[in-house]
N, CA and C atoms of all chains as a GROMACS GRO file, in nm:
protein
  600
    1MET      N    1  -0.436   2.372  -1.039
    1MET     CA    2  -0.305   2.303  -1.039
    1MET      C    3  -0.260   2.280  -1.184
    2THR      N    4  -0.134   2.316  -1.215
    2THR     CA    5  -0.082   2.290  -1.350
    2THR      C    6  -0.040   2.142  -1.359
    3LEU      N    7  -0.020   2.096  -1.481
    3LEU     CA    8   0.023   1.957  -1.502
    3LEU      C    9   0.159   1.934  -1.435
    4GLU      N   10   0.246   2.035  -1.442
    4GLU     CA   11   0.379   2.023  -1.381
    4GLU      C   12   0.368   2.009  -1.228
    5GLU      N   13   0.280   2.090  -1.170
    5GLU     CA   14   0.259   2.083  -1.025
    5GLU      C   15   0.203   1.945  -0.985
    6ALA      N   16   0.107   1.897  -1.064
    6ALA     CA   17   0.048   1.766  -1.037
    6ALA      C   18   0.154   1.657  -1.046
    7GLN      N   19   0.238   1.664  -1.148
    7GLN     CA   20   0.342   1.562  -1.166
    7GLN      C   21   0.444   1.566  -1.052
    8ALA      N   22   0.476   1.686  -1.005
    8ALA     CA   23   0.570   1.700  -0.893
    8ALA      C   24   0.510   1.639  -0.766
    9GLN      N   25   0.382   1.664  -0.743
    9GLN     CA   26   0.315   1.609  -0.624
    9GLN      C   27   0.304   1.457  -0.633
   10LEU      N   28   0.271   1.407  -0.752
   10LEU     CA   29   0.263   1.261  -0.770
   10LEU      C   30   0.399   1.197  -0.742
   11ALA      N   31   0.505   1.258  -0.792
   11ALA     CA   32   0.641   1.203  -0.773
   11ALA      C   33   0.673   1.196  -0.624
   12CYS      N   34   0.635   1.299  -0.551
   12CYS     CA   35   0.660   1.304  -0.406
   12CYS      C   36   0.582   1.193  -0.334
   13HIS      N   37   0.454   1.179  -0.370
   13HIS     CA   38   0.370   1.075  -0.308
   13HIS      C   39   0.422   0.935  -0.343
   14ARG      N   40   0.470   0.919  -0.465
   14ARG     CA   41   0.521   0.787  -0.505
   14ARG      C   42   0.649   0.751  -0.433
   15ALA      N   43   0.732   0.850  -0.406
   15ALA     CA   44   0.854   0.825  -0.327
   15ALA      C   45   0.814   0.778  -0.187
   16GLU      N   46   0.708   0.839  -0.132
   16GLU     CA   47   0.658   0.801   0.000
   16GLU      C   48   0.605   0.657  -0.004
   17ILE      N   49   0.534   0.621  -0.110
   17ILE     CA   50   0.483   0.484  -0.124
   17ILE      C   51   0.600   0.384  -0.133
   18ASP      N   52   0.701   0.418  -0.211
   18ASP     CA   53   0.817   0.327  -0.224
   18ASP      C   54   0.884   0.305  -0.088
   19ARG      N   55   0.888   0.411  -0.007
   19ARG     CA   56   0.949   0.402   0.126
   19ARG      C   57   0.863   0.313   0.217
   20LEU      N   58   0.732   0.336   0.212
   20LEU     CA   59   0.640   0.254   0.292
   20LEU      C   60   0.646   0.107   0.250
   21ASP      N   61   0.655   0.083   0.119
   21ASP     CA   62   0.660  -0.056   0.070
   21ASP      C   63   0.781  -0.130   0.123
   22LEU      N   64   0.895  -0.060   0.133
   22LEU     CA   65   1.015  -0.127   0.185
   22LEU      C   66   0.999  -0.159   0.334
   23GLU      N   67   0.928  -0.073   0.404
   23GLU     CA   68   0.899  -0.101   0.546
   23GLU      C   69   0.804  -0.221   0.558
   24ILE      N   70   0.702  -0.223   0.471
   24ILE     CA   71   0.606  -0.335   0.471
   24ILE      C   72   0.681  -0.465   0.438
   25LEU      N   73   0.769  -0.459   0.338
   25LEU     CA   74   0.848  -0.577   0.299
   25LEU      C   75   0.931  -0.628   0.416
   26GLU      N   76   0.992  -0.536   0.488
   26GLU     CA   77   1.077  -0.574   0.602
   26GLU      C   78   0.994  -0.645   0.709
   27LEU      N   79   0.874  -0.592   0.736
   27LEU     CA   80   0.787  -0.653   0.838
   27LEU      C   81   0.734  -0.788   0.791
   28LEU      N   82   0.703  -0.800   0.661
   28LEU     CA   83   0.656  -0.928   0.608
   28LEU      C   84   0.765  -1.035   0.623
   29ASN      N   85   0.889  -0.997   0.595
   29ASN     CA   86   1.000  -1.093   0.611
   29ASN      C   87   1.027  -1.123   0.759
   30ALA      N   88   1.009  -1.024   0.846
   30ALA     CA   89   1.022  -1.049   0.990
   30ALA      C   90   0.914  -1.148   1.034
   31ARG      N   91   0.793  -1.128   0.984
   31ARG     CA   92   0.682  -1.220   1.014
   31ARG      C   93   0.714  -1.360   0.962
   32ALA      N   94   0.772  -1.367   0.842
   32ALA     CA   95   0.808  -1.496   0.782
   32ALA      C   96   0.912  -1.570   0.867
   33ARG      N   97   1.004  -1.496   0.926
   33ARG     CA   98   1.106  -1.560   1.011
   33ARG      C   99   1.042  -1.619   1.136
   34VAL      N  100   0.944  -1.549   1.193
   34VAL     CA  101   0.873  -1.604   1.310
   34VAL      C  102   0.795  -1.729   1.268
   35VAL      N  103   0.733  -1.723   1.151
   35VAL     CA  104   0.658  -1.838   1.101
   35VAL      C  105   0.751  -1.959   1.080
   36GLU      N  106   0.874  -1.933   1.038
   36GLU     CA  107   0.970  -2.043   1.023
   36GLU      C  108   1.002  -2.106   1.159
   37HIS      N  109   1.017  -2.022   1.262
   37HIS     CA  110   1.040  -2.076   1.397
   37HIS      C  111   0.922  -2.162   1.441
   38ILE      N  112   0.800  -2.111   1.414
   38ILE     CA  113   0.679  -2.188   1.451
   38ILE      C  114   0.677  -2.321   1.375
   39GLY      N  115   0.714  -2.316   1.247
   39GLY     CA  116   0.718  -2.437   1.166
   39GLY      C  117   0.814  -2.540   1.223
   40ALA      N  118   0.930  -2.492   1.272
   40ALA     CA  119   1.030  -2.584   1.328
   40ALA      C  120   0.974  -2.652   1.454
   41ILE      N  121   0.905  -2.575   1.536
   41ILE     CA  122   0.844  -2.632   1.658
   41ILE      C  123   0.736  -2.734   1.621
   42LYS      N  124   0.650  -2.694   1.526
   42LYS     CA  125   0.541  -2.783   1.485
   42LYS      C  126   0.595  -2.913   1.426
   43GLN      N  127   0.705  -2.900   1.351
   43GLN     CA  128   0.764  -3.019   1.290
   43GLN      C  129   0.821  -3.112   1.397
   44GLU      N  130   0.891  -3.053   1.493
   44GLU     CA  131   0.949  -3.134   1.601
   44GLU      C  132   0.838  -3.205   1.680
   45MET      N  133   0.728  -3.132   1.700
   45MET     CA  134   0.619  -3.187   1.781
   45MET      C  135   0.512  -3.257   1.696
   46THR      N  136   0.537  -3.267   1.564
   46THR     CA  137   0.439  -3.322   1.469
   46THR      C  138   0.298  -3.265   1.491
   47MET      N  139   0.293  -3.131   1.490
   47MET     CA  140   0.165  -3.060   1.498
   47MET      C  141   0.123  -3.017   1.357
   48PRO      N  142  -0.006  -2.995   1.333
   48PRO     CA  143  -0.051  -2.956   1.199
   48PRO      C  144  -0.012  -2.811   1.165
   49VAL      N  145   0.019  -2.785   1.036
   49VAL     CA  146   0.051  -2.649   0.990
   49VAL      C  147  -0.076  -2.563   0.992
   50TYR      N  148  -0.183  -2.618   0.943
   50TYR     CA  149  -0.306  -2.540   0.929
   50TYR      C  150  -0.390  -2.549   1.055
   51GLU      N  151  -0.413  -2.433   1.117
   51GLU     CA  152  -0.496  -2.429   1.238
   51GLU      C  153  -0.601  -2.320   1.220
   52PRO      N  154  -0.721  -2.361   1.178
   52PRO     CA  155  -0.824  -2.262   1.144
   52PRO      C  156  -0.857  -2.164   1.258
   53LYS      N  157  -0.856  -2.211   1.381
   53LYS     CA  158  -0.887  -2.122   1.494
   53LYS      C  159  -0.783  -2.011   1.508
   54ARG      N  160  -0.656  -2.049   1.493
   54ARG     CA  161  -0.548  -1.950   1.502
   54ARG      C  162  -0.562  -1.848   1.387
   55GLU      N  163  -0.597  -1.897   1.268
   55GLU     CA  164  -0.611  -1.804   1.155
   55GLU      C  165  -0.723  -1.703   1.181
   56GLU      N  166  -0.833  -1.749   1.239
   56GLU     CA  167  -0.941  -1.655   1.271
   56GLU      C  168  -0.895  -1.552   1.375
   57ALA      N  169  -0.811  -1.597   1.470
   57ALA     CA  170  -0.757  -1.504   1.571
   57ALA      C  171  -0.669  -1.397   1.505
   58VAL      N  172  -0.596  -1.437   1.399
   58VAL     CA  173  -0.512  -1.342   1.326
   58VAL      C  174  -0.600  -1.236   1.257
   59PHE      N  175  -0.707  -1.281   1.194
   59PHE     CA  176  -0.800  -1.186   1.130
   59PHE      C  177  -0.864  -1.094   1.233
   60ASP      N  178  -0.910  -1.152   1.344
   60ASP     CA  179  -0.975  -1.070   1.449
   60ASP      C  180  -0.881  -0.960   1.498
   61ASN      N  181  -0.756  -0.997   1.521
   61ASN     CA  182  -0.657  -0.902   1.571
   61ASN      C  183  -0.650  -0.778   1.483
   62VAL      N  184  -0.637  -0.798   1.351
   62VAL     CA  185  -0.618  -0.682   1.262
   62VAL      C  186  -0.750  -0.610   1.232
   63ILE      N  187  -0.858  -0.684   1.220
   63ILE     CA  188  -0.986  -0.620   1.184
   63ILE      C  189  -1.038  -0.537   1.301
   64GLN      N  190  -1.021  -0.588   1.422
   64GLN     CA  191  -1.067  -0.510   1.539
   64GLN      C  192  -0.986  -0.382   1.558
   65ARG      N  193  -0.860  -0.385   1.518
   65ARG     CA  194  -0.775  -0.266   1.539
   65ARG      C  195  -0.772  -0.175   1.418
   66ASN      N  196  -0.839  -0.214   1.310
   66ASN     CA  197  -0.835  -0.134   1.188
   66ASN      C  198  -0.914  -0.004   1.201
   67ARG      N  199  -0.849   0.109   1.170
   67ARG     CA  200  -0.915   0.240   1.174
   67ARG      C  201  -0.924   0.300   1.033
   68GLY      N  202  -0.893   0.221   0.930
   68GLY     CA  203  -0.904   0.267   0.793
   68GLY      C  204  -0.790   0.358   0.752
   69PRO      N  205  -0.791   0.409   0.629
   69PRO     CA  206  -0.903   0.409   0.535
   69PRO      C  207  -0.935   0.275   0.469
   70LEU      N  208  -0.850   0.176   0.484
   70LEU     CA  209  -0.884   0.046   0.423
   70LEU      C  210  -1.005  -0.014   0.494
   71PRO      N  211  -1.106  -0.058   0.420
   71PRO     CA  212  -1.222  -0.121   0.484
   71PRO      C  213  -1.188  -0.261   0.534
   72ALA      N  214  -1.270  -0.310   0.630
   72ALA     CA  215  -1.245  -0.441   0.693
   72ALA      C  216  -1.230  -0.554   0.590
   73GLU      N  217  -1.315  -0.554   0.487
   73GLU     CA  218  -1.309  -0.665   0.390
   73GLU      C  219  -1.178  -0.662   0.312
   74SER      N  220  -1.124  -0.542   0.293
   74SER     CA  221  -0.996  -0.529   0.224
   74SER      C  222  -0.882  -0.578   0.314
   75VAL      N  223  -0.889  -0.543   0.442
   75VAL     CA  224  -0.788  -0.590   0.539
   75VAL      C  225  -0.792  -0.742   0.547
   76ARG      N  226  -0.912  -0.796   0.546
   76ARG     CA  227  -0.924  -0.942   0.552
   76ARG      C  228  -0.860  -1.008   0.429
   77ARG      N  229  -0.888  -0.955   0.310
   77ARG     CA  230  -0.828  -1.013   0.187
   77ARG      C  231  -0.676  -1.000   0.190
   78LEU      N  232  -0.625  -0.886   0.238
   78LEU     CA  233  -0.480  -0.867   0.246
   78LEU      C  234  -0.416  -0.969   0.340
   79PHE      N  235  -0.478  -0.991   0.455
   79PHE     CA  236  -0.420  -1.086   0.551
   79PHE      C  237  -0.445  -1.232   0.509
   80GLU      N  238  -0.548  -1.258   0.431
   80GLU     CA  239  -0.564  -1.392   0.372
   80GLU      C  240  -0.444  -1.423   0.282
   81ARG      N  241  -0.403  -1.323   0.203
   81ARG     CA  242  -0.287  -1.343   0.114
   81ARG      C  243  -0.160  -1.362   0.197
   82ILE      N  244  -0.145  -1.279   0.300
   82ILE     CA  245  -0.026  -1.289   0.386
   82ILE      C  246  -0.019  -1.428   0.451
   83ILE      N  247  -0.130  -1.473   0.510
   83ILE     CA  248  -0.133  -1.605   0.575
   83ILE      C  249  -0.105  -1.715   0.475
   84ASP      N  250  -0.163  -1.702   0.356
   84ASP     CA  251  -0.146  -1.804   0.253
   84ASP      C  252   0.002  -1.817   0.212
   85GLU      N  253   0.067  -1.703   0.192
   85GLU     CA  254   0.209  -1.707   0.152
   85GLU      C  255   0.296  -1.763   0.265
   86MET      N  256   0.260  -1.730   0.387
   86MET     CA  257   0.339  -1.778   0.503
   86MET      C  258   0.322  -1.929   0.521
   87ARG      N  259   0.201  -1.977   0.495
   87ARG     CA  260   0.175  -2.122   0.508
   87ARG      C  261   0.256  -2.198   0.403
   88THR      N  262   0.261  -2.143   0.282
   88THR     CA  263   0.341  -2.205   0.175
   88THR      C  264   0.488  -2.212   0.217
   89LEU      N  265   0.538  -2.100   0.269
   89LEU     CA  266   0.678  -2.094   0.314
   89LEU      C  267   0.704  -2.197   0.423
   90GLN      N  268   0.610  -2.208   0.518
   90GLN     CA  269   0.625  -2.301   0.630
   90GLN      C  270   0.629  -2.446   0.580
   91ARG      N  271   0.540  -2.476   0.486
   91ARG     CA  272   0.535  -2.614   0.430
   91ARG      C  273   0.664  -2.647   0.357
   92GLU      N  274   0.714  -2.550   0.277
   92GLU     CA  275   0.837  -2.574   0.200
   92GLU      C  276   0.956  -2.593   0.293
   93MET      N  277   0.961  -2.513   0.398
   93MET     CA  278   1.069  -2.524   0.496
   93MET      C  279   1.066  -2.661   0.564
   94MET      N  280   0.944  -2.707   0.596
   94MET     CA  281   0.929  -2.836   0.664
   94MET      C  282   0.970  -2.951   0.571
   95LEU      N  283   0.937  -2.941   0.443
   95LEU     CA  284   0.973  -3.044   0.346
   95LEU      C  285   1.124  -3.057   0.333
   96LYS      N  286   1.191  -2.940   0.330
   96LYS     CA  287   1.337  -2.938   0.316
   96LYS      C  288   1.406  -3.004   0.436
   97LYS      N  289   1.346  -2.985   0.554
   97LYS     CA  290   1.408  -3.033   0.678
   97LYS      C  291   1.378  -3.180   0.707
   98GLU      N  292   1.280  -3.235   0.632
   98GLU     CA  293   1.242  -3.373   0.662
   98GLU      C  294   1.359  -3.468   0.640
   99PRO      N  295   1.380  -3.561   0.729
   99PRO     CA  296   1.488  -3.656   0.709
   99PRO      C  297   1.461  -3.740   0.584
  100SER      N  298   1.564  -3.760   0.501
  100SER     CA  299   1.542  -3.832   0.374
  100SER      C  300   1.554  -3.983   0.397
  101MET      N  301   1.194  -3.144   2.368
  101MET     CA  302   1.098  -3.040   2.408
  101MET      C  303   0.967  -3.108   2.450
  102THR      N  304   0.913  -3.068   2.566
  102THR     CA  305   0.784  -3.123   2.608
  102THR      C  306   0.672  -3.047   2.536
  103LEU      N  307   0.552  -3.102   2.540
  103LEU     CA  308   0.438  -3.036   2.477
  103LEU      C  309   0.414  -2.899   2.540
  104GLU      N  310   0.432  -2.892   2.673
  104GLU     CA  311   0.411  -2.765   2.743
  104GLU      C  312   0.512  -2.659   2.698
  105GLU      N  313   0.638  -2.702   2.683
  105GLU     CA  314   0.741  -2.609   2.636
  105GLU      C  315   0.710  -2.561   2.494
  106ALA      N  316   0.668  -2.655   2.411
  106ALA     CA  317   0.633  -2.621   2.272
  106ALA      C  318   0.519  -2.520   2.270
  107GLN      N  319   0.417  -2.544   2.351
  107GLN     CA  320   0.302  -2.454   2.353
  107GLN      C  321   0.339  -2.315   2.405
  108ALA      N  322   0.428  -2.311   2.503
  108ALA     CA  323   0.473  -2.181   2.555
  108ALA      C  324   0.549  -2.104   2.447
  109GLN      N  325   0.635  -2.176   2.373
  109GLN     CA  326   0.712  -2.110   2.266
  109GLN      C  327   0.619  -2.063   2.154
  110LEU      N  328   0.521  -2.146   2.118
  110LEU     CA  329   0.426  -2.107   2.014
  110LEU      C  330   0.350  -1.981   2.056
  111ALA      N  331   0.307  -1.976   2.182
  111ALA     CA  332   0.232  -1.860   2.232
  111ALA      C  333   0.316  -1.733   2.222
  112CYS      N  334   0.443  -1.746   2.254
  112CYS     CA  335   0.535  -1.632   2.247
  112CYS      C  336   0.551  -1.585   2.101
  113HIS      N  337   0.572  -1.679   2.009
  113HIS     CA  338   0.588  -1.644   1.868
  113HIS      C  339   0.459  -1.584   1.812
  114ARG      N  340   0.345  -1.634   1.857
  114ARG     CA  341   0.218  -1.581   1.807
  114ARG      C  342   0.193  -1.439   1.855
  115ALA      N  343   0.235  -1.410   1.977
  115ALA     CA  344   0.223  -1.273   2.028
  115ALA      C  345   0.308  -1.179   1.941
  116GLU      N  346   0.425  -1.228   1.902
  116GLU     CA  347   0.515  -1.149   1.814
  116GLU      C  348   0.449  -1.127   1.678
  117ILE      N  349   0.385  -1.230   1.624
  117ILE     CA  350   0.314  -1.217   1.496
  117ILE      C  351   0.200  -1.115   1.507
  118ASP      N  352   0.124  -1.122   1.615
  118ASP     CA  353   0.014  -1.027   1.633
  118ASP      C  354   0.066  -0.883   1.637
  119ARG      N  355   0.180  -0.865   1.701
  119ARG     CA  356   0.241  -0.732   1.710
  119ARG      C  357   0.286  -0.685   1.571
  120LEU      N  358   0.353  -0.775   1.497
  120LEU     CA  359   0.398  -0.741   1.362
  120LEU      C  360   0.279  -0.710   1.271
  121ASP      N  361   0.171  -0.787   1.286
  121ASP     CA  362   0.053  -0.766   1.202
  121ASP      C  363  -0.006  -0.627   1.222
  122LEU      N  364  -0.006  -0.580   1.348
  122LEU     CA  365  -0.060  -0.445   1.373
  122LEU      C  366   0.029  -0.338   1.311
  123GLU      N  367   0.159  -0.364   1.308
  123GLU     CA  368   0.252  -0.270   1.241
  123GLU      C  369   0.229  -0.272   1.090
  124ILE      N  370   0.210  -0.393   1.037
  124ILE     CA  371   0.183  -0.406   0.892
  124ILE      C  372   0.053  -0.334   0.858
  125LEU      N  373  -0.050  -0.355   0.940
  125LEU     CA  374  -0.180  -0.290   0.919
  125LEU      C  375  -0.165  -0.138   0.918
  126GLU      N  376  -0.085  -0.086   1.013
  126GLU     CA  377  -0.066   0.059   1.021
  126GLU      C  378   0.000   0.113   0.893
  127LEU      N  379   0.101   0.039   0.845
  127LEU     CA  380   0.170   0.082   0.724
  127LEU      C  381   0.080   0.071   0.600
  128LEU      N  382  -0.003  -0.034   0.596
  128LEU     CA  383  -0.096  -0.049   0.484
  128LEU      C  384  -0.195   0.068   0.481
  129ASN      N  385  -0.244   0.108   0.598
  129ASN     CA  386  -0.336   0.222   0.603
  129ASN      C  387  -0.264   0.354   0.572
  130ALA      N  388  -0.138   0.366   0.613
  130ALA     CA  389  -0.060   0.485   0.576
  130ALA      C  390  -0.043   0.491   0.425
  131ARG      N  391  -0.016   0.375   0.365
  131ARG     CA  392  -0.003   0.366   0.219
  131ARG      C  393  -0.135   0.404   0.152
  132ALA      N  394  -0.245   0.356   0.210
  132ALA     CA  395  -0.378   0.385   0.154
  132ALA      C  396  -0.407   0.535   0.157
  133ARG      N  397  -0.363   0.603   0.264
  133ARG     CA  398  -0.384   0.748   0.272
  133ARG      C  399  -0.307   0.821   0.161
  134VAL      N  400  -0.185   0.775   0.132
  134VAL     CA  401  -0.108   0.837   0.023
  134VAL      C  402  -0.178   0.810  -0.110
  135VAL      N  403  -0.229   0.688  -0.126
  135VAL     CA  404  -0.301   0.652  -0.249
  135VAL      C  405  -0.425   0.740  -0.266
  136GLU      N  406  -0.491   0.773  -0.155
  136GLU     CA  407  -0.606   0.864  -0.164
  136GLU      C  408  -0.564   1.003  -0.212
  137HIS      N  409  -0.450   1.051  -0.163
  137HIS     CA  410  -0.399   1.182  -0.210
  137HIS      C  411  -0.372   1.176  -0.361
  138ILE      N  412  -0.309   1.064  -0.403
  138ILE     CA  413  -0.279   1.048  -0.546
  138ILE      C  414  -0.409   1.046  -0.627
  139GLY      N  415  -0.509   0.977  -0.573
  139GLY     CA  416  -0.639   0.970  -0.640
  139GLY      C  417  -0.701   1.107  -0.658
  140ALA      N  418  -0.689   1.191  -0.555
  140ALA     CA  419  -0.746   1.326  -0.562
  140ALA      C  420  -0.678   1.408  -0.672
  141ILE      N  421  -0.545   1.395  -0.680
  141ILE     CA  422  -0.470   1.467  -0.784
  141ILE      C  423  -0.510   1.416  -0.923
  142LYS      N  424  -0.516   1.283  -0.935
  142LYS     CA  425  -0.552   1.224  -1.065
  142LYS      C  426  -0.692   1.266  -1.108
  143GLN      N  427  -0.783   1.273  -1.009
  143GLN     CA  428  -0.920   1.312  -1.041
  143GLN      C  429  -0.924   1.458  -1.088
  144GLU      N  430  -0.852   1.543  -1.016
  144GLU     CA  431  -0.851   1.685  -1.054
  144GLU      C  432  -0.793   1.703  -1.194
  145MET      N  433  -0.691   1.623  -1.226
  145MET     CA  434  -0.621   1.637  -1.354
  145MET      C  435  -0.678   1.542  -1.461
  146THR      N  436  -0.783   1.468  -1.426
  146THR     CA  437  -0.841   1.364  -1.514
  146THR      C  438  -0.734   1.272  -1.574
  147MET      N  439  -0.653   1.218  -1.483
  147MET     CA  440  -0.550   1.119  -1.522
  147MET      C  441  -0.603   0.979  -1.493
  148PRO      N  442  -0.553   0.876  -1.564
  148PRO     CA  443  -0.603   0.739  -1.541
  148PRO      C  444  -0.557   0.681  -1.406
  149VAL      N  445  -0.644   0.599  -1.341
  149VAL     CA  446  -0.608   0.532  -1.214
  149VAL      C  447  -0.502   0.426  -1.241
  150TYR      N  448  -0.523   0.348  -1.346
  150TYR     CA  449  -0.435   0.234  -1.373
  150TYR      C  450  -0.318   0.277  -1.460
  151GLU      N  451  -0.197   0.262  -1.407
  151GLU     CA  452  -0.076   0.296  -1.484
  151GLU      C  453   0.019   0.179  -1.476
  152PRO      N  454   0.016   0.091  -1.577
  152PRO     CA  455   0.095  -0.034  -1.571
  152PRO      C  456   0.244  -0.011  -1.545
  153LYS      N  457   0.301   0.097  -1.602
  153LYS     CA  458   0.445   0.122  -1.583
  153LYS      C  459   0.477   0.150  -1.437
  154ARG      N  460   0.392   0.228  -1.374
  154ARG     CA  461   0.411   0.261  -1.231
  154ARG      C  462   0.400   0.133  -1.147
  155GLU      N  463   0.304   0.047  -1.184
  155GLU     CA  464   0.287  -0.077  -1.106
  155GLU      C  465   0.411  -0.165  -1.118
  156GLU      N  466   0.470  -0.170  -1.236
  156GLU     CA  467   0.593  -0.250  -1.251
  156GLU      C  468   0.706  -0.190  -1.165
  157ALA      N  469   0.709  -0.056  -1.157
  157ALA     CA  470   0.812   0.010  -1.074
  157ALA      C  471   0.793  -0.026  -0.926
  158VAL      N  472   0.667  -0.040  -0.885
  158VAL     CA  473   0.637  -0.079  -0.746
  158VAL      C  474   0.690  -0.220  -0.718
  159PHE      N  475   0.666  -0.311  -0.812
  159PHE     CA  476   0.717  -0.449  -0.796
  159PHE      C  477   0.870  -0.450  -0.796
  160ASP      N  478   0.930  -0.377  -0.889
  160ASP     CA  479   1.078  -0.374  -0.898
  160ASP      C  480   1.138  -0.326  -0.766
  161ASN      N  481   1.078  -0.221  -0.709
  161ASN     CA  482   1.128  -0.164  -0.583
  161ASN      C  483   1.138  -0.271  -0.474
  162VAL      N  484   1.031  -0.348  -0.455
  162VAL     CA  485   1.031  -0.445  -0.344
  162VAL      C  486   1.109  -0.572  -0.379
  163ILE      N  487   1.101  -0.617  -0.503
  163ILE     CA  488   1.168  -0.743  -0.538
  163ILE      C  489   1.319  -0.725  -0.538
  164GLN      N  490   1.366  -0.610  -0.585
  164GLN     CA  491   1.510  -0.585  -0.584
  164GLN      C  492   1.566  -0.574  -0.443
  165ARG      N  493   1.485  -0.525  -0.350
  165ARG     CA  494   1.534  -0.506  -0.213
  165ARG      C  495   1.504  -0.625  -0.123
  166ASN      N  496   1.436  -0.725  -0.176
  166ASN     CA  497   1.398  -0.841  -0.093
  166ASN      C  498   1.518  -0.930  -0.059
  167ARG      N  499   1.536  -0.955   0.070
  167ARG     CA  500   1.645  -1.043   0.116
  167ARG      C  501   1.588  -1.171   0.179
  168GLY      N  502   1.457  -1.195   0.165
  168GLY     CA  503   1.395  -1.315   0.216
  168GLY      C  504   1.372  -1.313   0.366
  169PRO      N  505   1.320  -1.417   0.426
  169PRO     CA  506   1.302  -1.551   0.367
  169PRO      C  507   1.189  -1.563   0.263
  170LEU      N  508   1.104  -1.463   0.247
  170LEU     CA  509   0.999  -1.475   0.145
  170LEU      C  510   1.064  -1.475   0.006
  171PRO      N  511   1.028  -1.572  -0.080
  171PRO     CA  512   1.084  -1.571  -0.216
  171PRO      C  513   1.021  -1.460  -0.301
  172ALA      N  514   1.090  -1.423  -0.410
  172ALA     CA  515   1.046  -1.312  -0.496
  172ALA      C  516   0.903  -1.330  -0.545
  173GLU      N  517   0.866  -1.453  -0.583
  173GLU     CA  518   0.731  -1.474  -0.639
  173GLU      C  519   0.625  -1.452  -0.532
  174SER      N  520   0.659  -1.481  -0.408
  174SER     CA  521   0.569  -1.459  -0.297
  174SER      C  522   0.552  -1.308  -0.271
  175VAL      N  523   0.664  -1.236  -0.275
  175VAL     CA  524   0.661  -1.090  -0.257
  175VAL      C  525   0.577  -1.028  -0.368
  176ARG      N  526   0.594  -1.078  -0.489
  176ARG     CA  527   0.517  -1.024  -0.601
  176ARG      C  528   0.367  -1.045  -0.578
  177ARG      N  529   0.328  -1.167  -0.537
  177ARG     CA  530   0.185  -1.195  -0.513
  177ARG      C  531   0.130  -1.108  -0.400
  178LEU      N  532   0.209  -1.088  -0.296
  178LEU     CA  533   0.166  -1.004  -0.183
  178LEU      C  534   0.142  -0.860  -0.230
  179PHE      N  535   0.234  -0.808  -0.310
  179PHE     CA  536   0.219  -0.669  -0.355
  179PHE      C  537   0.114  -0.656  -0.466
  180GLU      N  538   0.088  -0.764  -0.539
  180GLU     CA  539  -0.025  -0.762  -0.633
  180GLU      C  540  -0.155  -0.740  -0.556
  181ARG      N  541  -0.168  -0.810  -0.444
  181ARG     CA  542  -0.289  -0.796  -0.361
  181ARG      C  543  -0.296  -0.655  -0.303
  182ILE      N  544  -0.182  -0.605  -0.254
  182ILE     CA  545  -0.178  -0.469  -0.196
  182ILE      C  546  -0.220  -0.367  -0.302
  183ILE      N  547  -0.160  -0.374  -0.420
  183ILE     CA  548  -0.192  -0.278  -0.527
  183ILE      C  549  -0.339  -0.289  -0.566
  184ASP      N  550  -0.388  -0.411  -0.574
  184ASP     CA  551  -0.527  -0.433  -0.615
  184ASP      C  552  -0.625  -0.370  -0.515
  185GLU      N  553  -0.600  -0.390  -0.386
  185GLU     CA  554  -0.687  -0.331  -0.283
  185GLU      C  555  -0.680  -0.178  -0.285
  186MET      N  556  -0.560  -0.126  -0.310
  186MET     CA  557  -0.542   0.020  -0.311
  186MET      C  558  -0.613   0.082  -0.432
  187ARG      N  559  -0.610   0.012  -0.544
  187ARG     CA  560  -0.676   0.062  -0.665
  187ARG      C  561  -0.828   0.066  -0.644
  188THR      N  562  -0.880  -0.038  -0.578
  188THR     CA  563  -1.023  -0.041  -0.547
  188THR      C  564  -1.060   0.078  -0.458
  189LEU      N  565  -0.979   0.102  -0.355
  189LEU     CA  566  -1.003   0.214  -0.263
  189LEU      C  567  -1.001   0.347  -0.340
  190GLN      N  568  -0.902   0.363  -0.429
  190GLN     CA  569  -0.888   0.487  -0.506
  190GLN      C  570  -1.010   0.509  -0.595
  191ARG      N  571  -1.055   0.402  -0.660
  191ARG     CA  572  -1.172   0.415  -0.749
  191ARG      C  573  -1.297   0.452  -0.670
  192GLU      N  574  -1.315   0.387  -0.552
  192GLU     CA  575  -1.433   0.416  -0.470
  192GLU      C  576  -1.432   0.559  -0.419
  193MET      N  577  -1.313   0.604  -0.380
  193MET     CA  578  -1.299   0.743  -0.332
  193MET      C  579  -1.332   0.843  -0.444
  194MET      N  580  -1.286   0.812  -0.566
  194MET     CA  581  -1.311   0.901  -0.680
  194MET      C  582  -1.460   0.905  -0.714
  195LEU      N  583  -1.526   0.790  -0.704
  195LEU     CA  584  -1.671   0.785  -0.734
  195LEU      C  585  -1.750   0.871  -0.636
  196LYS      N  586  -1.710   0.862  -0.507
  196LYS     CA  587  -1.780   0.940  -0.403
  196LYS      C  588  -1.765   1.089  -0.425
  197LYS      N  589  -1.646   1.129  -0.474
  197LYS     CA  590  -1.617   1.272  -0.489
  197LYS      C  591  -1.673   1.331  -0.617
  198GLU      N  592  -1.715   1.244  -0.709
  198GLU     CA  593  -1.764   1.295  -0.839
  198GLU      C  594  -1.883   1.387  -0.820
  199PRO      N  595  -1.885   1.501  -0.890
  199PRO     CA  596  -2.001   1.590  -0.878
  199PRO      C  597  -2.125   1.521  -0.930
  200SER      N  598  -2.235   1.530  -0.856
  200SER     CA  599  -2.357   1.459  -0.896
  200SER      C  600  -2.435   1.540  -0.998
   0.00000   0.00000   0.00000
């Protein structure tokens, strides 16, 4: 493979990654909107934001269905970050809505 | 809203989250497969795995297109984790393929 051929292939793969990233972003924001709905229900019912059992169920769901190439520990770290960001969003949303 | 109604709504939203998570997982693994192809090209051409300019382009792509509810700093942290896991996968794949 010449350097030019390699660069052309890299450019093609990177365009594919950029496309995938926008799809991932869209799904993350869709997930965030559902989390906001859950936050509103929890706030109305004065339920806790953090539910360790539910978080384990979230990990189980993705790790059991994972076929790679990402290894299970990598999927777990990725969803730890996702859950963490969503919890922050939920808390901030609840703070904003609290009666002053 | 009664507690039963709240629990029914939470169950419905959680099913939606589980569905979204499996879609996110699928896209993350699709992204990982493209990263493996890139790794193979880089290995053949002895190019570096870490390219800070490309990583900034990845962040720019998602942050510019982000319409929320996730804030930009949250999107950045999520994609930092994604890039980090993908780089680990790429390095491990390259090590396995190295001639002994």
